[in-house]
N, C-alpha and C positions, 0 to 999 in steps of 0.2 A: 505494500499496499503508503506512495507517496506522499509524505511527510514536511517536506519542504523544500519548498524550488530557492534560489538565489535569488536570484530576483534581473537580475543583470548578466548580459550575453558577454562576455570575452571578447574584445574586439580585433585580437589578435586569430583567435580559432576558433570565431565567430559557435560557441559553446556554451551549455549552461550547468551548473552544478544540484542536482537535485538530491534531494535522501531520499530513500525506502527503508521498511520495514519488511520484511521478509524470517520467516520463518523458518525456525532455526532448531526441530530440535534435537538433533542426534549432534550436534556445537559442530559439523564440516565446516564451515563458512570462523574461522579463525575474527577475533577481533586485529583491524589494519588489513587485511589482506580481501583482492581482490576476488572478483568471482565474471563470466561472462553468463549473461541472461539473454532470452529470452523475451520482449518487452512488447505486449500486448495495448492498441492501444481505441483501447472506442468513445463514439462522440457521443454526445446527450441530443446536437443538430442536424442536421442534414450533410456530409458533405457532398462532391465531388472532387471527381481527381480530370483535369485536362492539360492537355501539352501544352509547356508552358509558351509557346504559338499564341495558342488564345488568349492568355491572360497583357492588357497594355498596360502598363504603366509610365503615368505622366508626373509630372512634380506632383499634383494637385491632389493624382485619384489610381487606386485600379480596377478595373473595369471588364469585362468581357461584355462579344457584341452580339446578344439571345438576337433572334431572327424569328416575329411574332406576326404574322397575319400580311408575310409578303415585306418590311419592312424588318430596318436597322431597329434596335433598342441598347441601349449600353443598362450596361447593370453591373453595378460596384460589388467589390467583393473583397473582403478581410480574403490575408494567406494563409497558408494550411503550412504540411510538413512539403516540401519535395521527395521527391521517389525520381530516379535516372533520367528517368524518358517521359516523366509527367509530371508534377503541382497543385497538394489541393489549397479546394478553393468554398471559401461561403459567405453566400447573399443570399436572393430572393430568388432561387430555381430550385426547376422543378424538373422528375424526374423524364426524359424524356424531350426535351427543350432543346431549342437544334440552337447552335454556340458557332462563330464564327473560329475557324480552324488556326487560318494566319490575319489573324485584327496586329488594327492597328489605328490609331485616333487619324486617319484621313479620311479610314468608314464614319460618315457623320450621325446623327440621328435619324432616326426619321426615311431612311435614304429607303428606295422599292427594288427587296431584289431578283431576284428567278431561283432557287435552291437547285438546285442538282445532287441530286440525293449519287 
């Protein structure tokens, strides 16, 4: 169980120290030792993984471009964890939404588009 987070990111390594309490009934993990663990992360809010190219980052915001009723709409997102080929995002999205894969800020809101699958 997560019991404490440092609350600050090390700028050199982009890491943060987290402390967990772990059952150790047979005392196999000794004080001061290190262990390799598999951490399962669960979310209380819906989460989506998209290609990095689907997320637009400007000085003001991060967003994806959603296609709805044949027109574009910018949807603000917050970043989550990064995997090797995709990134986790949180925002007002639903399963089945159509997003622009190679998004950029030159694609303005309310532009008419033709979706090709």
